[in-house]
N, C-alpha and C positions, 0 to 999 in steps of 0.2 A: 503496500499502500504507500508506504514511503516512495518507492522509486515511479509511482504514478505521478507525485506531488513537483517531481523535477521539470523541467522546462524542456519541451521538443530540441533533442540536439538536433542541426541541422548537416553535419556532417553525416550522421547517419540517415538524415533524410536523403541526402545528397547520394548516398551511396545505395537506398531502395529505390528512387529513380533512375540510377544506374541501370541496375540490375533488372529493373520490370521493363525499360526500354531495351535493354539488350536482351532480355530472359534467359539471361544467363550469368550468374555470380563471375566464373571466370572472365566473362569477356567485359563483364563490370567493372573488375578489377583492373585490365589489361588498358582500358579507356581511361581509370581514374588513376593510374600507376601505382595500384597498391597490390597487397597478395590478396587470391582466393578467399584464405582464413580470415581476413581481414574483413570482407565484406560477408562473409556468412556472419559471423560471428554479431558484427554492427546491426544485420538484419533481425536477428533471434533477440538483441539487446531490445531492438525496437518494436517488434511482437511483444515483448515482455512488457514493455512500457506501455503500450496499447492496449492488450488483454486479447490481444485477435492473431490470428493466423493470416499471413499475407500471402505466402505461396506454397501450392499444392505440390510439392517435391519429389511426387511419387511420376509426375511427367515431364518430359523434356522435348520442346524447351519448358521452361519452367512458365506453370499458368496461373497469372493471378485470380485469388480471391473476390468477392463483393468488396468487402472492405480495404481493400489492395487497390481496386479501381479508384474507391475515392481519394485514397491517400496520393496516390498518382495522382491525380488530376488538381487536387489543391497544394501538393508538395512544389509541382513543376511551377506555381504561380506563387508559395513562398519563397521558393530559390530563385527564381527572377526578380523579385521584390527586394532578397538582400544582396543581390548580385548590384541591382541598381540604388541601394545604399550605399554601398561601396565606393560605386562610381560618385556619386554627389558626394560623400564625404572627401574622396580624395581629389575631386575637381575643385571643392571649397577650400582645401586645405595647400593644393600646390596648384592650381591651375592645369590640371594634367588631367585626361581622361583615359581611363585604362581600354575600354573596347569602344570603338564609334564606326558605324557604317555612315559613309556620305553618298548620296546620290548626285551624279551630275549631268546635266543635260547634254547630247554628243556636241553640241557646238563650242560650247564651253570648255568640256574633257579634252577635246581635239587643238585647240586653241590655248587656253590658260591653264589646263590642269595640272602640267607637271610643276611649274611653279608654284602653283595652289597646292597640291598635294604634299611638297616639300614643306613648305611651312606648317601644316595640317600634323604632318609626322615628327615635331617638335611638341606638340600638345598633346597627344594621345601616344600609349604603349603598344597599341594595335589598331591599327586603321582598315577598312575596307572600302572599297571603292566601288560603285554600281550606276553603269551608264543607262541610257535608254530614252525612251518617249518620253514627255511631261506627264502624260493624264495617269501613267502608272505610278509615277515618283509620289503623287499625289494618296494615292490606294498605299502604297508601302511605306508611306511617313506613317499615316496612320494608323497601320498593322503593326508598329514597331520594327518594322524590316529595315527602314532608315531612320538615322535620330536627325541628320540635318540633309537640305536639300538645293542643290542650285538649281531652279526650273524657272521655265518661262511664265506661269500661273501661279498665283500667289494664293489660288484657292479662297477666293473671299467667301464668305459665307458659312465656310467652315469653323467651328467652333474651338478652342484650344490650341489655334495655332499663332507665330508670330512670324512676320517677315519684315524683309528691309530690300529697297530697288538697289540692287550693285551698279547696273547703268543701263540706261535705254539705248536702241536702233530704231533709225529710220529704213525705212525698204526701197532696193534699191532693184533695176530691171537688168536681166543678164541677157544678150543676144550674142551671136557668134559674131568673132572678128570680124573687123570693117564694116560695121553697121555704124552709120553716119548719124543716126540720131542722139543725141545725148539728155535730151529733157523729155520726158514722156507726160503730153496732159492727158484727160479721158479719151479724146478722140485722138490721140496717137496710140494709143494701147488698144482701141478698138480697132484700126488699122492693122496693128502689129500681129492683133488678137485673130485677123482675118486672113493675113496672109502665111502665117506660119505656126504651127505646136506649140501648144504649152505644154514645158515640161513641171508637172505638179509635184511638191513635195509631199509624203503621205499623208492623207488627211485626215489619220488618225491623230496625228502631232499635233500639239498647239498650235505651232508655227502655219501648218497646213491648213488647218481651219481659220486662221487669221488671213490668209491669203486669198482664201475661197469667201470669206466676207466680203472684205474689200473688193474684190471684183465684181462682186453681187451689190454692194453697193454704189459702185460709180457705174453699173450698168454694160460692164464689160462680159462679154459671154465668149468663152473658150472652150472648145468643143473637147472632151475627155479623151486622151490617147495614151500618154504616158505619163507614170505616176513610180516614183523612186521613193528609197528608204533614208539617204543620206544626203549630206549638205554636198559633201565631195562626189559623189555620184552625180548629184543634180549639173555642177560644174561643171563636170566631166562631158554629159549629155549635150550642155549649152556650146561645150567646146568642140565636139565633135559635127556640129551642127543639125543637131536632129530637133531642134527648137529654140523657145528662148523660157524665162522664167524669173519669178518674182521671188527675191531673198531677202537675206540681210548682210551687212558687213562682217560681220563675225562668219556668218558660213560661208562667205566669198576666203576669208581667209582661211578656211579649215579645207577649203577645195583649191589653196594657191599652186597646186601642181600642174593646174591647166589654165591660171589666170592670162598668159600672155596669150591666149586663144580664144579670147572672150574681149566682148565691150560692154562696160559698164554705164547704165544709163540712169538719171536721177528721177525721181515723180515730180512732177510741177501742177500746184493747186491741190494738190491731191495730200489729205494727213493722214498716212500708215506707219506705223510704228510697231515694236515690241520690245519690252523690258526682261532683262534677267534679275531674279529676284533670289535671295536666301531665305529659306522657309523652313522653321522648325516648331516643334511642340512649346507651347509656352508653359514656362514654369519650368523647364529640363534642360540641363545644358549651357545655362546663361552665360557662363564665362566663355565655353567654347562657344557657342553661336557669336560671339562679340569676336574672339579670333579669327572664326572663320570670316566673319564679314570683311575684316582688315585684311586678310590674306587676299580674299577675292578679289579688291579693287585693288592690291597692289599687282596681283598676277594681270587683270585688265590694262594698267597703266604701264606695267613694265616689259608686257609682253603681247597683247592682241591691239594697241594702239601703234607700237613701233613697227610691230610687223605690216601692218597696214599702208602705214605712212612708206614704208619700204614699196611693197609691190602693187599698192593700189591708190597712188596720191590722189586724196580729195575726198576719198570713201571716209576716212579715219573720222573726218568731221562731222560725220553721221550718227557718230557715236557718243553721249552726252554720259560721262559718268557719275555718279551719286556724289557730292560734294566740291567735284571739278569747278574752276571759275569757267562763268558762262561764256 
């Protein structure tokens, strides 16, 4: 009776959860870097503490009892919360987060990713980076698969999030090399759409959806013919003479291998742009969030802007970095 008055031992709980996931005490021991006898003894102590049987040891692999299933579900939550407490304490005392997963929209990852990640490695013990389309980053952020995301959507209307704009950029028009038009009004875009195929960026992406919305708003109809998934592929297709496209300066930098084979045009009388944001969960990783924001601004100013000034003069001016002089 006296033993049941003790607090639940999280180490014993960790060994139980590992054994339940592996359905094997030897496999759990190998995963945790301990011995099978230590896992077996720990689970027996846990059974004595709770007054229940957790495994049917007559079967292989191990079978969980009804009591074990309840403990397994609750135990995983408790272990996750324990890890979060450790993370928050370390972050508060040292400004260093032990394990962090960051999501990066492709155009930022390809242009600003290396210097950004280099800075973030200084603030973390272990860092995982995930890239992909913006819509999925929001889902993963609030499913706790990501801790912070650099994305084109601030996910307005969602509770429990915090966001800060890193930079905004105006849309540009890409055409094959030799195109004489440099300023595109609504009428000029209509003429272009009637004479050549529009190469669309994936409409499941936030940028692709923004471009489609802009074209509908200004009354430009372009028959769907070619759709691509990445910015560098889009630039390559334009360079190959397969059509024209609307994109952004940072996406152009992502495809700069082909930049000598394209012409870049600006929009005239058309207000169309996108922004890149840093998004996190409110009240979590606050110091890391601020450090991430500073690292993102630095990466844009030291990498993206100089690259564009070098490979596409005039395009860098279409990017407005947060906090920079007007």
